[in-house]
N, C-alpha and C positions, 0 to 999 in steps of 0.2 A: 504493500500499500504506500509506504513511504517512498519507494522507488518510483512509482507512477506519479505521485504528487511532485516529486523532485524533478522528474523529466518534464512534466507539464509546466512547472514553474520556469524551467530553463527555456523551454520553447516559447513561452510568453515573453520572457526577457529578450530572447533573441529577436522575436518579431517586433517588439517595442524598439529595440536598438536599431534594427534595420529601418524602421519608420523614421526614427530620429535622424539617421544618416541620410535618408532620402530628403528630409527637410533641409538639412545642412546643404546638401547638393543643390537643391532648388534655390536656396538663398544665395549661394555662390554664383550660380548661373544668372540669377536675377541681378546680382551686382555687376556681373559682366555685361549684361544687356543694358543696364543703366549707364554704364561707362560708354558703351558704343553710342547710345542715343544722345548722351551729353556732348560727345565729341562731334557727332553729326550736326547737332544744333549749333555748336560753337563755330565750326568751320563753315557751316552753311550760311551763317550770318555774315561772315567775312566776304564770301563770294557773291552774296545777294546784292544786286544793283539797287533794289528798292529800299534797302535799309540806309537810313541817314548815316553818313560817315562819322559823325560825332557819337553815334550810338553803337558803332561796330565794336569798339573796344569793350564797352560794358557787356554787350551780348556775348562776346567771345569769352570774357572772364566768367560770366554766369555759367556758360556751357562747360567750360573747363572745371569750374567748381563743382557742378552737378556730377560730372564724370569722376572726379577724384573722390567725392563723397561716396558715390556708389561703389567705387573700387575699395575704398577703405572699409565700408560696411561689409562687403563680401569677404575681404581678407580677415578682418577682426573677428567676424562671426565664425568664419571657417576655422580659424586657429583657436579661438576661445571655446568653441563648442565642439567642433568636428574632431579635433585631435584627442580630447579626453574620451569622446564617444568611441573613436576608433581604437584607442587603447583598451577600453572596457570591452569592446566587442572581440578584440584579439585574445584577451584573457579568457572570456567566456568560451570562445572557440577552442582554445587550448585545453580548458577544463572539461569540455564536452566529451572528450575521448575516454575519460575515467569514470566508468559506471559505479565503482565502489565509493567514489568521493561524494559524500552527502553535504559537506560543508563548502565545497568548491575550492578546497586547498589540498594540494598533494602532500604526501608524507614528508617529502624532501623539504618543503618550505616550513613545516611545523616542527621539524627536528625529530620526527619519528624514526624508528629503526627500520632497516631494509628487510 
């Protein structure tokens, strides 16, 4: 009974973790998309004939700012959340192979005998 509950708990954790990693990936790709859109807006304003020349520098700066903010958000979120989730997932995968391990720790890490 304990074995079945333990396996179900691990499966739930694994699915939750994969969902979290998917969210991290989506956020990073969204940051990349925002970067591209910001740069398109920025450099589109420079080449646009209808934009007042005195406003081109402001529009260029706003577009670059938008691009850099999106890039920073994607990188910071990816590092702050994605890396710890990836480490947790790798540890979970490593422990999955040990069916006798109910605590999630191997005997080597607890100082047990061989």
